[in-house]
C-alpha positions in Angstrom: 0.0 0.0 0.0 1.6 3.4 -1.0 1.9 6.1 1.6 -0.2 8.4 -0.6 -3.2 6.3 0.1 -3.2 7.4 3.8 -5.0 10.5 5.0 -4.2 10.4 8.7 -0.7 10.9 9.9 -0.3 8.3 12.7 -1.3 5.3 10.5 0.9 6.7 7.8 3.8 7.0 10.2 3.3 3.4 11.4 3.1 2.1 7.8 6.3 4.0 6.9 8.1 2.6 9.9 7.1 -1.0 9.1 8.1 -0.6 5.4 11.5 0.8 6.2 12.1 -1.7 9.0 11.6 -4.6 6.6 14.0 -3.0 4.1 16.6 -2.3 6.9 16.4 -5.9 8.1 17.0 -7.1 4.5 19.9 -4.8 4.0 21.5 -5.8 7.3 21.6 -9.7 7.4 23.1 -11.6 10.3 26.9 -11.8 10.2 29.1 -14.8 10.1 32.5 -15.5 11.5 34.5 -12.9 13.4 32.5 -9.9 12.3 29.2 -11.4 13.6 29.5 -9.4 16.9 29.7 -6.0 15.2 26.7 -6.9 12.9 24.8 -7.9 16.0 25.5 -4.5 17.5 24.5 -2.8 14.3 21.2 -4.7 14.3 20.6 -4.1 18.0 20.9 -0.3 17.6 19.2 0.2 14.3 16.3 -2.3 14.2 13.1 -2.6 16.3 12.9 0.9 17.8 12.3 4.6 17.1 9.5 6.5 15.4 11.3 6.4 12.0 10.2 10.1 11.5 13.2 10.8 9.2 12.2 7.8 7.1 8.6 9.1 7.0 9.9 12.4 5.6 11.7 10.6 2.8 8.6 8.5 1.9 6.2 11.4 2.2 8.4 13.6 0.1 8.9 10.9 -2.5 5.1 10.5 -2.9 4.9 14.2 -4.1 7.0 13.2 -7.1 5.6 9.7 -7.7 8.9 7.9 -6.8 8.7 4.1 -6.7 8.6 2.2 -3.4 12.1 0.6 -3.6 14.2 3.8 -4.2 12.2 5.5 -1.4 12.5 2.8 1.2 16.2 2.2 0.4 17.0 5.9 0.8 14.9 6.1 4.0 16.8 3.0 5.3 20.2 4.7 4.6 19.1 7.7 6.6 17.9 5.6 9.5 21.3 3.8 9.5 23.0 7.1 9.7 20.7 8.2 12.5 21.4 5.0 14.4 25.1 5.5 14.1 24.8 9.0 15.4 22.8 7.8 18.5 25.4 5.1 19.2 28.2 7.6 19.2 26.2 10.3 21.0 25.6 7.9 23.9 29.3 7.1 24.4 31.1 8.1 27.6 33.2 10.5 25.6 30.1 12.3 24.3 26.8 12.5 26.2 27.5 9.5 28.3 24.0 7.9 28.4 23.3 4.4 29.4 19.7 4.3 28.0 18.5 4.6 24.4 15.0 3.8 23.1 14.1 2.2 26.4 17.0 -0.3 26.5 20.7 -0.3 27.3 22.8 1.9 25.0 25.0 0.0 22.5 28.2 0.5 24.5 26.4 -0.9 27.7 24.9 -3.9 25.9 28.2 -4.7 24.1 31.3 -2.6 24.9 32.7 0.8 23.9 35.0 -0.5 21.1 32.1 -2.6 19.6 29.8 0.4 19.8 32.3 2.6 18.0 32.8 0.0 15.2 29.0 -0.6 14.9 28.5 3.2 14.4 31.3 3.4 11.8 29.9 0.4 10.0 26.3 1.7 9.9 27.5 5.0 8.4 29.5 3.1 5.8 26.4 0.9 5.0 24.3 4.0 4.4 26.5 5.2 1.6 26.8 1.7 0.2 23.0 1.5 0.0 22.7 4.9 -1.7 25.4 4.1 -4.2 23.7 0.9 -5.3 21.8 0.9 -8.6 18.7 -0.5 -6.9 18.4 2.9 -5.2 18.0 4.7 -8.5 18.7 3.9 -12.1 20.3 7.2 -12.8 23.9 7.4 -11.6 23.6 11.2 -11.3 20.8 10.9 -8.8 22.8 8.4 -6.8 25.8 10.8 -6.7 23.5 13.6 -5.6 22.1 11.5 -2.8 25.6 10.5 -1.6 26.9 14.0 -1.9 24.0 15.6 0.0 24.0 13.0 2.8 27.8 13.5 3.2 27.3 17.2 3.6 24.4 16.7 6.1 26.4 14.4 8.4 29.9 15.8 8.1 31.9 18.6 9.7 29.5 21.2 8.4 26.5 19.2 9.4 25.7 16.7 12.1 29.3 16.0 13.2 30.0 19.7 13.4 26.9 20.2 15.4 28.0 17.6 17.9 31.3 19.3 18.3 29.5 22.6 19.0 27.2 20.7 21.5 30.3 19.4 23.4 31.7 22.9 23.5 28.3 24.2 24.7 28.7 22.2 27.9 31.8 24.2 28.7 30.3 27.6 27.7 27.0 26.9 29.3 24.8 30.0 29.8 27.3 32.2 27.9 25.9 30.9 24.5 23.6 33.2 22.6 20.3 32.1 21.1 21.9 32.6 17.7 24.7 30.2 18.6 22.3 27.6 19.8 20.2 27.9 16.7 23.3 27.4 14.5 24.3 24.4 16.7 20.9 22.7 16.3 20.6 23.5 12.6 23.8 21.4 12.2 23.3 18.7 14.8 19.6 17.9 14.3 18.4 20.0 11.4 20.9 18.9 8.7 19.8 15.3 8.7 16.1 16.2 8.9 16.6 18.6 6.0 18.2 15.9 3.9 15.3 13.5 4.8 12.8 16.0 3.6 14.7 16.8 0.4 15.6 13.2 -0.5 12.3 12.5 -2.3 12.8 15.6 -4.4 16.3 14.4 -5.4 14.9 10.9 -6.3 12.1 12.5 -8.3 14.3 15.0 -10.1 12.1 17.8 -8.8 12.3 21.4 -10.1 14.2 24.0 -8.1 11.1 25.8 -6.8 9.7 22.5 -5.4 13.0 21.7 -3.8 13.2 25.2 -2.3 9.7 24.8 -0.8 10.7 21.5 0.8 14.0 23.0 2.0 12.1 25.9 3.7 9.7 23.4 5.3 12.6 21.3 6.6 14.5 24.4 8.0 11.6 25.5 10.2 10.5 21.9 11.1 14.1 21.0 12.2 14.2 24.0 14.6 10.8 23.2 16.0 11.8 19.6 16.5 14.8 20.6 18.6 13.0 23.1 20.7 10.5 20.4 21.6 13.4 18.0 22.4 14.7 20.6 24.8 11.3 20.9 26.4 11.0 17.2 26.7 14.4 17.0 28.4 12.9 18.9 31.3 9.3 17.8 31.1 9.5 14.1 30.0 10.2 10.9 31.9 12.6 8.1 31.1 9.7 5.9 30.3 8.3 8.4 27.8 11.6 9.3 26.2 13.4 6.0 26.3 16.5 7.8 27.5 17.7 9.7 30.5 15.9 13.1 30.9 17.3 16.2 32.5 20.8 15.8 31.4 21.2 19.1 29.6 19.8 21.0 32.7 22.1 19.1 35.1 25.1 19.9 32.9 24.2 23.6 32.8 24.1 23.4 29.0 22.5 26.4 27.2 19.3 25.3 25.3 16.4 27.0 23.7 14.4 26.5 27.0 17.2 27.8 29.3 17.3 31.0 27.3 13.7 31.5 26.2 11.9 29.9 29.1 9.3 27.1 28.7 6.4 29.3 27.6 8.3 31.3 25.0 10.0 28.1 23.7 6.7 26.3 23.3 5.2 29.3 21.5 8.3 29.5 19.2 8.0 25.8 18.3 4.3 26.2 17.5 5.0 29.2 15.3 7.8 27.4 13.4 5.5 24.4 12.8 2.8 26.6 11.4 5.3 28.4 9.3 6.7 25.1 8.0 3.3 23.9 6.9 2.8 27.2 5.0 5.9 26.4 2.9 4.0 23.4 1.5 1.3 25.5 -0.2 2.7 24.8 -3.8 2.0 21.1 -3.3 -1.7 21.5 -2.4 -3.5 18.6 -0.7 -0.8 16.2 -1.8 1.4 17.5 1.1 -1.3 17.0 3.8 0.7 14.2 5.6 3.7 16.5 5.8 1.5 19.3 7.3 0.2 16.8 9.9 3.8 15.8 10.6 4.6 19.4 11.5 1.8 19.3 14.1 3.0 16.0 15.4 6.5 17.2 15.9 5.4 19.9 18.4 2.7 17.8 20.1 4.8 14.7 20.7 5.8 13.4 24.1 8.9 11.4 23.1 
């Protein structure tokens, strides 16, 4: 059943998650021999958990340009592999040092630190292997574009750069400005969300105006997502979040909430979500699921 046949967001999200989970499972078979342990750690951290919201953005964007199911789910799987890698490394003692992820022990607690590092490295490599394969798209230029844009989204000027700024933020604490925090989160969280929203347009060889509309949607949505994450860090429970809450506050780290306060932060997230939805006007009713996704991002409890 194509995602375009759904009218309500939550069933569509569940369907997208199931479709991509099946593809990820197929792309990550059980290992044999000495490498079996790292494959087990890769599967442990990437399968069977998470909302798959980034995957949903890929599939929902792809429906706007009538992209076939296989290219969409493979691309979405690649992004979820990258996301899983980032969470493994984010939880390491040298980074955010968290023992809980998606309601179960973090990869380095379930296995060990060295295995966790290797599992993250291998998941990142797998993502690019998947995108470069001809099954992802028949046009080599499209595959090159996917690989290039994902590399930018996760590299030193994207997610990894954002993580570096996040580590520095713990040292600077309240001295960080709202502009600096916004820049940090655009890199750490927003870059991969932005690529997720744009991937369908790349697969569908969309026109520049259509790409620009999705890029603007992703920009505002990514910031709204992170503001809500900051709110949940102080309002949520470990059971709801599947990870340890209150860590940013305990570390004295500057966040949207610490600078704006809860009420202003919530109002800003709502404003950004509404603004994100408005960017989808050129797509008409075809983008209704993406509009509903913007509402979900600010209403979620995990």
